[in-house]
N, C-alpha and C positions, 0 to 999 in steps of 0.2 A: 346184651350183644353177643352173637354167636362166637364160640372159639375158633380162632383161626386154624384150619387145617395145615399140616406140614405138607410141603409140595415135593414130590418126587418125578424125576427125569429118568424114563426106561429107555435106553438106547440098545436095541438089537434088531438085527436084520432077519429073525426067524419071526414071522408074522403070527404063527399060532402062539409061541412063548410071549411074544410082546402083548397079545390080545389077553392070554391068560393072567400074566402079571398085572395088567391094568385093571382087569376085573376084581383079582383077590386084593391087591393093595387097595382099591377103591372101597370094598366090602370091609376091610381093616380100618377104614376111616381117613385115609390118605386122599390128597388130591395129587391126580397122576396126569402126568403128560407123558406122551411117547414120541420116540423118533426111530426111524427105520435105519439110519446110517449116521456117520459123523457130520455130513454136511447138514442134514435136518437137525441134528442136535445143536449144531452152532447157530443156527437160525433161532433155534428156541432158547438158547442161553442169552442171546442178545435183548430178548423180550421179557424173560422172568428169570426170579431168583430162585434157585432150588435148595431145599434142605438137604436133599441127598441125591447122587447121580447113581444110578444102576447101569453099568456100562459093560457091553459085551466085548470080548477082546477080538475074535476073528470076525470081520465085516469086511464085505467087498469095498474096494477103494481105501479109505484111510482106516487103519485099524484102531481098535479102542487104546492101545498102547499109544500110538502116535496122537491120537486125540488127547489122552491124559497128559502127554509131554507138554502140549501147549497150554495147559491150565496153570494158574498161579498156585501158591502153596494152600491158600484158603480153599479154592476150588477142589484141589487134589484131596483134601482131608475129607471131603463129603463122599468121594467115590468108593462104591463097592464094584469090584470087577466080577464079571461072570465069564467062566470059560469051560469048555470041554477038555481043557488042557489041564489035567491034574498033576502033572510031575512038579516035584518040588522046585524045579529051576523055573518053572513057569510062574509059580505062585510068588516065588522069590523076586522074580522080574517085575510083576505087578506091584508089589511092596516097594521095590526099590524105585520104581517110577514116581512114586508118592501117593499111591491109593490106600485108603484107609483100611480096606479089607479086600478079601478074596474068596469067592465061593466057586467050587466046581460043580458043573453040570454032570448029571442030573442032581437037582437039591429038593429038600422038602421046603415047600412055600412057608410054613411056619418058622423054620431056620432062617429064611431069608428075612422075614417080618423082624426077628429078633436082632439080626444082626443090622438092619436099617436103624432099628431104635437105639441100639448100642452106639452107632455112628452119631445120631443126633444127639444123644446124651453127652457123649465127649465133646461134640461141637458146642453145646450148652455150657459144659464145664469151662472149655476155653474161653468162651466170651465172658463168663463171670470172673474168670482169673484175670482177664485183660482189663476189667474195671476195677480191679484192687490194686493199690500202690502201696507197697510194703516198704518200711524203712525202720531197721531195729526191731523194737517190739511192737511198733504201730502198724495199723492196717487203715487206709483210707479208702473207702468204698465212694468212687466216682458218681454212682448211680443214686446212691442215697445221702451222699455228703456226710457220712457218719465216720467219725473217727474212733479206732478203739486201740487200747493199749492191753493187749491180750484179749481178755473177754471182758474187759472193763470199758463202758463208753466214757469218752472224753468230750466233755462239754465244749462246744465252739460257738460263739456269737455269729451272727449273719455276715458280719464284715470279715470274721477269720475263716469261715467257710469259703467265701468268695476268693480271697487270696490263696488259701491252702489248695482249693480246687484248680485255680490257674497254675500253680506251681506244679501240682501233682499230675496235670495232663501234660506238662512239659518236663516231667522228672529227669533230671540229668542235664537240663538245658536252663541257661541263664533267662530269666524274665525281667526285662527292665522296670524301673520304677513308673514309667511313663504308661507302660501297658498295664501294670496292676492298678495305677491310678484311674486309668480310662475304664477298666472293667468296673471298678468300684462305683465310679461315677454313673456309667450306664445301668448298674443294678437299681439305683435309687436309694440304696441302704445308707451311703454315705457320699459326701461331696467329692471325695476323692482327690487328693493331692500327695505329693512325694512324702510331706511331713506324716500325713495320715497312714500312708502305707508303712513309713517306719515303725510307727507306734504299733500298727497290728502285727508287723513281723516281730516285734519284741514281745508282745502278748503271746504270740503262737509259740516263741522260743520258750517263754515260761512253762508252757504246758507239754512240750515235746523234748526239750533238751535238759540233760542232767546239769550243764554248765551254759548259761548264757553267754559267757565271756568266750567260750571255746565250743561253738555250737558244731554238732557232727553232722546234721540233716540239713537244717535250714541255714544255709550259708550265703555270705555275701561275696559277690565276684565285682572286683574293684573295676568301676567304669562300665559295668555291665547289668549290675541289679542283683536279683536274689536267684539261688537255685535250691530245689530240693534234692539233695543227693541220697540216693537210695541204696549207694553201696555197689551198683551194677555197672559203675562206669559214667563218665560225663562226656558228652560229644558237643 
């Protein structure tokens, strides 16, 4: 299977620069889509998910800053602003609006590529971090379903993985016995009932708690079920 190329959206009203960026980035192995203004960019954003957005500041109609303001936090973290305005206050304005980086025209194409790759690398690290649930000395990876205490792997049975994964996905929020039981039943690993859930919780506590009688992480919420408490507050 061919490796999927990273997809970049270039938004710039300068026809020559837009074409040059498209050609250069394509030669660097990226999939490139272009837009000549904010309106066209919005249409492209409805159809595609982009790894990075290269966004010009000064465009006719809606400016790059105005388009950026309409983005959510995740989208903003993908944006590299381009501008001929190199004053410190202009760069600060771009970053204050939520852009990940700011590059002043004219620029070296190689520098642009390096900045784009850095944005993508930071995006990847953020995604990895979001898939790790940390509590005390433990780290549970939602992708691999692996539990670690420091650098040491902690063995989990299939049933324990199912229980811990659901609790970790809802860290800080109580999960009812019914929900836990339904997930276990649906997995085919266990018949799943409230008694089975309680048994698995007890086994998990033996592996992650210093004292089963006074659990710090895997707590019982009276009338609501169980909660994995990470120390980041409960909701």
